[in-house]
Residue, then its C-alpha position, 0 to 999 in steps of 0.5 A: m643080211t643085206v647091206e644097204r649101199a647109196l646110190p652114187n650121184l651122177d654129174s648132172v652136167i655131163h649126164a644129159q646126153g648131148r654134153l655126155r656125148v661131147t665129154v666122150a668125144l673129147s675124153v679120148l684126146p690126150a690131154g691138153d689136145k683140141v678139136t675144132f668146132p666143126r669136127l666136133q660137131e661131126l663126131v657128135g652129130m649135132t647141129a651147130g646151135n645144139l652143140s653150142t649150147h651144150l658147149r656153154k654149159l660145160e664151159d660154165a662148169g669148167y669142164i672145157t675151154i673154148t679158144k677162138t683164133y684165125q687161121r689165114r684170116i678164117p675164124v677157127t674155134y677150138v674146144t679142150l677138155t680141161k683137168v677138171g672136165r676130164r676128173a669129172f668125167e673119170d668120176y662120172t664113170a666111176a659112178l656110173r659103174d658103181l651105180l650098175a654094179t649095185p646089187v637091187d634088193r627086192s622081196d620075193d613077192e615083187e614082181l619084175 
């Protein structure tokens, strides 16, 4: 007797490779800590334009906060993972673990 389980849904905002890399990089920071845009760009290995596009989607979802300020007349952009974003990432990783742990039901005559 097999028990059928529904496969978990993965958050499409986080699931895109670039946004997943950003979210992972931000998730290792303590809650409330921030990183500068250039440092984040270095960590995730993206062009500034590509990173900006992914950050906009994460910001629209409420997963990150972008703060623009100045240090000695030089503009600085900080990125922070929000509580909502941290929770979404935790849910995403739990769903991914669940998905990977889900046994695949194959009939005996099905070839791999």
